[in-house]
Legacy VTK file of the C-alpha trace (Angstrom):
# vtk DataFile Version 3.0
C-alpha trace
ASCII
DATASET POLYDATA
POINTS 109 float
9.601 68.648 -7.666
5.860 69.136 -7.698
3.980 71.927 -9.431
2.136 74.458 -7.291
-1.497 74.530 -8.348
-3.951 76.666 -6.414
-3.002 76.154 -2.734
-1.960 72.525 -2.180
-1.388 70.797 1.115
2.365 70.629 1.726
2.419 69.014 5.177
-0.074 66.554 6.671
0.187 65.272 10.220
-2.071 62.320 11.037
-2.733 61.935 14.752
-2.814 58.196 15.461
-1.671 58.729 19.025
-3.607 58.439 22.243
-3.738 62.191 22.779
-5.055 65.564 21.813
-2.247 67.472 20.139
-1.282 70.842 18.692
1.268 71.083 15.884
3.600 73.590 14.250
6.029 73.536 11.311
9.568 74.836 11.882
12.639 75.467 9.780
14.813 78.100 8.175
14.491 80.296 11.255
10.694 80.382 10.871
7.750 78.625 12.435
4.003 78.564 12.123
1.841 79.276 15.128
0.413 76.344 17.060
-2.487 74.648 15.330
-5.842 74.141 16.953
-6.403 70.922 18.922
-6.390 67.663 16.942
-7.785 64.584 18.641
-6.819 61.014 17.747
-7.875 60.094 14.226
-7.765 63.635 12.837
-5.325 65.147 10.327
-3.677 68.561 10.577
-2.899 70.032 7.140
-0.655 72.952 6.277
-1.166 74.656 2.934
1.619 76.114 0.806
0.344 79.665 1.429
0.403 79.201 5.215
4.100 78.334 5.146
4.946 81.169 2.749
3.019 83.594 4.976
5.063 82.360 7.972
8.276 83.244 6.097
9.380 79.846 4.781
11.496 79.971 1.601
12.247 77.462 -1.144
14.870 74.995 0.066
14.322 75.558 3.805
15.000 72.407 5.831
11.753 71.893 7.789
10.244 69.601 10.406
7.181 69.453 12.665
6.733 69.758 16.398
3.922 68.612 18.702
2.558 69.782 22.038
0.573 66.966 23.686
-2.257 68.212 25.891
-1.416 67.273 29.486
1.955 65.816 28.492
5.143 66.416 26.568
5.525 69.751 24.779
7.778 70.900 21.962
8.539 67.341 20.803
10.190 67.579 17.371
9.847 65.040 14.578
13.551 64.574 13.880
12.759 63.793 10.222
13.048 66.735 7.858
11.745 67.739 4.448
12.705 70.550 2.042
10.059 73.227 1.669
8.622 73.583 -1.805
10.555 70.697 -3.354
9.045 67.994 -1.107
5.727 67.307 0.524
5.627 65.612 3.921
3.144 63.233 5.516
3.875 62.596 9.186
2.103 60.075 11.401
2.074 60.708 15.139
1.758 57.703 17.451
2.307 57.011 21.144
0.935 58.701 24.232
1.213 62.054 25.947
4.666 61.313 27.400
6.138 59.273 24.522
4.991 60.740 21.189
6.708 59.449 18.066
6.701 60.612 14.438
7.206 58.705 11.199
7.625 60.479 7.864
6.935 59.664 4.253
7.357 62.036 1.330
4.427 61.446 -1.020
4.007 63.020 -4.428
0.443 63.977 -3.540
-1.336 64.414 -0.249
LINES 1 110
109 0 1 2 3 4 5 6 7 8 9 10 11 12 13 14 15 16 17 18 19 20 21 22 23 24 25 26 27 28 29 30 31 32 33 34 35 36 37 38 39 40 41 42 43 44 45 46 47 48 49 50 51 52 53 54 55 56 57 58 59 60 61 62 63 64 65 66 67 68 69 70 71 72 73 74 75 76 77 78 79 80 81 82 83 84 85 86 87 88 89 90 91 92 93 94 95 96 97 98 99 100 101 102 103 104 105 106 107 108
């Protein structure tokens, strides 16, 4: 488990796909709102406080979802992480109709 200091990044989604995308974090019956647009090569970061403010609780099983501009919407990562006890770094690849996520759980983001 990591120690909360100030307001660390808990989830990072790196857009390596051929698309402009919007993201959200889901789990435990909660979800964040859609992010702003992230073009290829940009990272979307969610801070600890953002997830707490959205209602996430320690131990919630969480994942991310993407809406691809002009393509597939509500595509879920399928790989989960536990809020507060794990950090998650997702990489999004593919195109607007075939987005794909990979997950790693780094100690630090």
